N, C-alpha and C positions, 0 to 999 in steps of 0.2 A: 463422226466416223467410225464403222467398226472396222478393226484390223484383225482378223483371226485364222489362223490356221487349223485344220480338222482331220483327225486321223481314226481310221475305224481301228477297235481294240478287239482282240481273242479272247485274252485273259488278263487278269491282272495278279501280280507276281507277290503281292502283299496283303494284309487285312484293311478294309476299309474302315473298321472299328475306329472310333476316334477323331476320324474326320468330320468336318461340318458337313451335313447332308440336308438336303432341300427337296421339300416335294412339288412338282412343278406340274399344271396343267395349262395346255396352250391350244387354241384352235386358230382357224385362218378363216377371216372374212371375206378375203381375196387372196389370190396368189399371184396375180400379176395387174399390178404392184401388191407386194405382199402386205397385208394388213393383218395383223396379229393381237389376239387378245392373250393375256396371261395370267395366271394365278399362280403366287409363289408364294406358300403360308398364306399370312392374312394382307398379303400385298398382290393389288390388282391395276394392269396395265395395256393401254392400248399401243402398238408399235407399227410404225412404218419402216419398210426398207427396201432400199432401190434395190435394183439390178447389179448383180457383180459376184464375186467369189473371196478374193482376198480381202479387198477394201469394200465396203457398201456403206451408203448412206445411211443411218438409223436415226430416226426422230420417237420417243418416248413419252405418253402422256400418263397421267395416273387415273385413274378408273375409281368408282366408288365400287363397292361389293354388288350393290343392286344393279348398277349398270354392266359389270361383266356379267351377271347371270341373265339380265336382259338380252346382251348380245350373244351369250353363249346358245340360243337359242337359232342364231344366225349364221353360226359355224359352217361353213362349207367342207364336207368331208370329214376324218377322223379327229376326235379331240386327242392331242397325244399326252400321255402321261408318262413322266420320267422321275429319276430319284436323281438329283445333281450332286455329286460329291466334290468339294473343293479341298484340292491338294496342292500345298505350295511347292512350287519349283522354282527357288530364286533366280532372277528378281518375278517371276511371273506366277500366275495360278492356274492350275491344270483343273478347268470344269469337265468332270467325268460324268457323262449322262448313261444312265443304265433305264433303258426304254421299258415299259409296263405294257399289260396288255397285250393287244394282237402284233403288237412291235417286238416285244421280247423275243429272242435274248440280245437285239441289237444294242452296240456299246460304243459311244463315241467321243472321244475327247477333243476339248477345242482348248485353244490358247490364244489369248488376246494379247495386242501388243500396241505400243504409244505410237509406234510409226511402221511403214511398210521394211525400212531397212533392219529393221530388230526382227521383224517377221521373217525375212529371208534369211537373215544369219543362224535362225532358232535352230539348234540340233536335238531332234526328238529324244527321248528316254528311248532305250532297249526295247521296253515292253509296247510300246506303241508300233501298231501294224502300220498299213497301207495308208498313206495320205490321200484325202479324199477332199481336200480343200476345193479344188477346181471342177468338182464332178457336182452337178445339179441332182444328180439322185440321193445325196445325203443331207440336202437343204430340209431342213424340217417343213418347209412348205411342202415339199416333194412329197415327202413322207406322210403327209395329213393326206393327201390324194390317192395312194395306192388302194388297190381294192382289199376287202377284207379278209377274202380269201388269200392273199398274196403274203399278208402278216411279216412283211419284210424280209422273206428268207431267201429272195432271190437276190438281194442285197450284200448278202453275207458270205 
């Protein structure tokens, strides 16, 4: 089970230098239900996600590099590329996604929780913007389907 809250970020009040960063590519084979492939450095995976917002069932299987690239040609919509910074916020970790390519300058922060009560009790830092946990517009599967001419500008 994935339990997370998601927030728009308009500016970051500190330097990201020194925080771990990963380059992520992900594409969607299907968006209903959500079936995603992801490359995270040298790690490859296929993920199924159920419908939902705060809580979603999530099942992940490893892929080989060859399988990932084979499935890449079957992606429906845009291949999402983003830099993910991992920022500690005791006892949690902020996953700060800076979208690249035609989704830039979109920035989203996600925080995962062990249970829904912890998620509801969470007080976001002052630099977090509007909460979009309950908006399907900010789910990556939706972002993958935006027309290229839109570039996500309508979401900001």
